[in-house]
C-alpha positions, 0 to 999 in steps of 0.5 A: 747091441746089433746082432752083427756086433756080437763080440764074444771070442770075436776079433778086430783090427781095432777097437775103439772103446768111448762112442762119444765124440772121440770114439765116432770121430775116429771110427769115421776116420777109420771107416775112411781109410778101410781099417775094420774096426768096432766101437764099444760105447757104456751107455748110448751114444748122447750119453754124457750130455744127456745124463751128465749135463744140467737142463738148461745146458749150452755150449760155450764154443759157437756151433760152427766150431762142431766140425766132427769129421764129415760132418761139420754145423749144418744148421741155421745158427753158426753163430749160437750156442747148442743147448743139451738136447741139440747137442745130444742130437747131433751126435745121433744124426753123426751116427746116423749119417755114416752108421758106424760098426757100434755096441752100445749098452757095453761096459770094457772091465779089463784091458790087457795085452797078451804075450803075442802082442795083440789085445784081449779086452773083458767086456759085459757082453763077452771077451775078445781080441784086437790088434790095436786100442784107440781109448776114448773114454776122454778125462771125467770119469769119476765126480770128485767130491772132496773129503770134507764134504762127509762134515756137512750136517744130513740135513743138506742135501749135496749134489755133484754138478755132474747130477745137478739138473735145474734149480726146481730139483733142489730143497727150497731155500739157500745154495751153496754152489762150490767152484767156478769153473765153467760149471759152477759159475753156470750153474750159480747163474741158473739158480741165481736167476731163478731167484735163489739165493746164491753162496758161491766159493770163488776158485782161481780159474780165469774168464773170457769175454764173450764179445770183443770189438763187434765179434765173438772173442773165439772167432778172434782166437781162431784167426789168432791161430790160437786153436791150431797151437800145440802142446809142443809150443809150450814150455809146461806142457804138463801145467797147460793140460791141467789148466782149468778152462775159462767161464763164460757162457753161450746162454741166452745167444752169449754173454760174458758170466762176470761174478762181481756182477753176481755179487751186486745184484746178491749174490754172496761171494766168498774165497776157495773153500778151506775146511767144513765142521760144526755146521760151518764152512770156512773159505780162504781170504782170496777172494780179491785176488781170485776176482783180480785174477779172472779180470786180468786174464780176460783183459790180458785176451783182449791185449792179445786181440788188439795187437792181432786187428793193429797188425792185420789192418782190421777194420772193427770198432773200437770198445771201451776196457771192462771197469769192476762193478763191485768190489768185496769190502770184505772178505768173509771167512766162514758162514753158518750154514743154518744161519744162512738158510742154506739147504742144498751144495752143489760141488763144482769140484771136477772129477777124477780119472779112472783106468784101473781097468787097463792093465798096461804101463803107460800112465805116469804118476797122476795117472795120466797116460803118457802120450805124444798126440794120442799115440803110447810107447805100448805099439797099438794103444791109443787115446783120444779125446784127452783136453790138450791131445795136442791142441786147445781142441783136443777134448772138444767139437772143434778139434777132435777130429783133426786128432781123429784123423792123426790117429787112423792114419798112423793105425793104418800105417802100422797095420799095413806095416805089421801085414808086410812085415808079417808076410815077408819074414813071419814077424809079430806085428810089434814091428810097427812099433818102428813107424815113426809118429811124427 
């Protein structure tokens, strides 16, 4: 921590908790408005990318979508996909670019609101206060592993996707990967390409083609305004926020992830994992359904792209549609782990949110922060970097900056209004809550 950022006993207009892309983005936006603040980061900048991603990890969105405020991608491969170390370097370069008031290696252990309206933060570097707080810690806090994992034989090594690094780090033998979101599919591919025998429990996650009709599908969808569509335009906003991301990869310049092709080439596919016991695993009979669903989503996206091309009169090459390269002749319901030679299991089963350190009633029954565009009903408390906070890109490099700019503007306006109200009437800063946020 910089000597200039001694926290104990200090007071700040704004405290930003989290120094990832979200926290840094709002720090930049606040700096541009002349709003005093401090950014608290539990580890080092880039920690989540450096320590929770495997060796071959790369972005699934093109580099041109990396556009943090004031610092868009400036490399020579805008259509490529940054690998893990390049992502870390991009964030470190961002810090060097505008030098935020950053305290690294400091954990916030408690956040509560004092009766007078200010916020009290207890940290490992001492307690301090702030008028407003932005929680920019993202949604991926605690690795989630189902309780049934405890019934695996002790001889089998278990690792969550956040702890997976490479095929060489796992014991020799076959690997069972559970989950087919982005992480599960990419890790299964990583193991498959290394020549490992992979057994994959397939879930209901959708997929998307990497390229279609001469362009990356992301570029088409960007032109179509897909990434600017707000959560308010959906009738089922709560369900949208919980959707699993489409699986695809940026590896090797970008390509589809086709689980059917993996199966054709030797990977064993199963339905959703339902039980473990007696050295065996059990699976649902939904493999065919899950594969068909993923393909249908990918083809539906192509339908939308076709319609856009036709409506706009875009000159784009024709392309034949996908034809399944493999169909399950049967849907295996059980697997004997020892007989299959499985020595390790990778749990690609996501994360749980952990906001127990926030002692302010702003969460719904699922533990999700209740907000509109990041602003909560509690004056001066904000969230940033949540998936679908306002649009598809809210939790990503693509649009987290837009959300940060919005919140910074509201924070600045609230601060100014509170100052005026306090000067004229002696009223507390809660009067800023009357400021509209639409």
